[in-house]
Each structure stands twice: as structure tokens, then as C-alpha cells.
C-alpha positions in Angstrom: 0.0 0.0 0.0 1.4 3.4 -1.0 1.2 6.0 1.7 0.9 9.8 1.2 4.5 10.0 2.4 5.6 7.5 -0.2 3.8 9.4 -2.9 5.4 12.7 -1.8 8.8 11.1 -1.7 8.4 9.7 -5.2 7.1 13.1 -6.5 10.1 14.9 -5.0 12.6 12.4 -6.3 11.1 12.8 -9.7 12.3 16.4 -9.6 15.6 15.8 -7.8 16.9 12.6 -9.3 20.0 13.7 -11.2 22.8 16.1 -11.1 23.4 18.5 -14.0 26.9 17.2 -14.4 25.4 13.9 -15.6 23.8 15.7 -18.6 25.8 16.3 -21.8 26.8 19.6 -23.3 25.5 19.7 -26.9 27.4 21.9 -29.2 25.8 23.9 -32.0 28.4 23.3 -34.7 30.2 26.4 -36.0 28.5 28.8 -33.5 30.7 28.8 -30.4 27.6 27.8 -28.4 26.7 24.7 -26.5 23.7 23.9 -24.3 22.8 21.5 -21.5 19.1 20.7 -21.4 18.0 20.5 -17.8 14.2 20.1 -18.0 11.3 20.3 -20.4 7.9 21.5 -19.1 5.7 19.6 -21.5 4.9 21.9 -24.4 5.2 25.0 -22.2 9.0 25.5 -22.3 12.4 24.4 -21.1 15.3 25.1 -18.8 18.9 24.9 -20.0 22.4 26.0 -19.4 24.0 27.9 -22.3 27.8 28.1 -22.6 29.3 30.5 -25.1 32.9 31.4 -25.9 33.8 35.1 -25.5 32.9 37.0 -28.6 30.1 34.6 -29.5 26.8 36.3 -30.3 23.2 34.9 -29.8 21.6 36.0 -33.0 18.5 38.2 -33.3 15.5 36.4 -31.9 12.0 36.9 -30.6 10.4 35.3 -27.5 6.8 34.2 -27.7 6.7 33.8 -23.9 8.8 35.1 -21.0 12.4 34.2 -20.4 14.4 34.3 -17.2 18.2 34.3 -17.6 20.9 34.2 -14.8 24.6 34.5 -15.6 26.3 31.8 -13.6 29.8 32.6 -14.9 31.1 35.2 -17.3 29.6 38.3 -18.8 27.3 39.3 -21.7 26.4 42.5 -23.4 22.8 43.0 -24.3 21.7 44.6 -27.6 21.1 47.7 -25.5 24.7 47.9 -24.5 24.0 46.9 -21.0 26.6 44.5 -19.4 25.3 41.6 -17.3 28.0 40.1 -15.1 28.1 36.8 -13.1 25.1 36.7 -10.8 23.2 39.1 -13.0 19.5 38.3 -13.8 17.5 39.4 -16.9 13.8 39.0 -17.4 12.5 39.2 -21.0 8.7 39.5 -21.3 6.8 37.9 -24.2 7.4 39.6 -27.5 10.9 40.7 -26.7 13.2 40.9 -29.8 16.9 41.0 -28.9 20.4 39.7 -29.4 23.3 39.5 -27.1 27.0 38.6 -27.0 29.3 36.8 -24.6 32.1 39.2 -23.6 35.1 39.2 -21.3 37.9 36.7 -20.8 36.0 33.6 -19.7 33.3 31.6 -21.3 29.7 32.6 -20.4 27.5 30.1 -18.7 23.9 31.2 -18.2 20.9 29.4 -16.8 17.9 30.2 -19.0 14.3 29.3 -18.4 12.2 29.7 -21.6 8.4 29.7 -21.6 7.1 29.4 -25.2 9.2 29.6 -28.3 12.4 31.3 -29.3 12.1 32.4 -32.9 15.4 33.2 -34.7 14.9 36.1 -37.1 16.4 36.8 -40.5 15.9 39.7 -43.0 12.5 41.3 -42.8 11.8 39.6 -39.5 11.4 36.2 -41.2 11.6 33.3 -38.8 14.7 31.2 -39.8 14.5 28.7 -36.9 12.6 27.9 -33.8 13.7 26.6 -30.4 10.8 24.9 -28.6 10.5 22.4 -25.8 10.0 19.7 -28.5 13.0 20.7 -30.6 15.3 21.0 -27.6 14.2 17.6 -26.3 14.6 16.1 -29.8 18.1 17.5 -30.0 19.0 16.0 -26.7 17.6 12.6 -27.6 19.4 12.6 -30.9 22.7 13.6 -29.3 22.3 10.8 -26.7 21.5 8.3 -29.5 24.4 9.4 -31.6 27.0 9.4 -28.8 25.7 6.4 -26.9 25.0 8.2 -23.7 21.9 7.3 -21.8 18.9 9.6 -22.4 17.4 10.6 -19.1 13.8 11.5 -18.7 13.8 15.4 -18.8 10.2 16.1 -19.6 8.2 16.8 -16.4 5.0 17.4 -18.3 2.8 20.4 -18.4 
């Protein structure tokens, strides 16, 4: 018989059952960027670490939902010219269109929680690519399949 305490323990373990070090960094070839997918929230969004070499830019993009970003290590310059240092937090509301760049002498590592979709923009605001919970999860599963690492369950549902 499952008790309420057992159910609570199982629910908590489902959210604290791995350490981020066990998850792979997945490089975006030719970009100077890599990401480590931490969680997928059903179709609502995802949480990941982003690592970027100094001088690497995150291209122009639009957020359909809000984004929370916290610099763990390193520094970045927003399109506004504002510098965000280690420990700095940025909230981007839905509809934000921006770009930013890793600066300084060490690689940037930022924790990013994305609700909705990130739409990468080309000339005339045409959408050239999308990052969604589904595409990020598919990238992770493909990477694990291709490299032989075990794919952990990262989708906690909606």
C-alpha cells in the first residue's frame, strides 16, 4: 500500500533525481555555443544552461513567452549595450526581440528558463529557426543516441 509519504517522496525524487553534471553539453556546430538541457515542461517551455565562448553572439531572436536568464559565470552584453556580469539576472517579457553577445575573458555560462518559443529572425523579421520544448528535447535525444550516452527523462509534463 502506497502512503501519502511514499507518494510525496516519489514526486520529490522525480524532480531531484539527477545532477546537472550527468547531462551532456550539446554543441551547436560552428557557433561557439553549447547547451545542456535540464528540464522540459511539457509543451510550455524548457530550462537549460547555455555556454558561449567570449565574442560569440546569440543572433537576433523573438520570444513568444517570457524568459528568465541568470549569468552563472562570465559576462554578456545585451543589444542595448548593458553589461550583465556573473550573478546578474535578466527577465525578458513575451514579444521581446533582442540579441546579445558573450564578452570578457572567460566563457559565459547562463541558466535560461524559456516559456514558449524562441524564434530566430532573418531579414524582414522572417523566422529562420525555432527553439521549442519539443525541438530542444529532440536535439537532446538525438545527441544521446548518436553518442551512446543514456537519455534521461527530462520532460516533467505540463
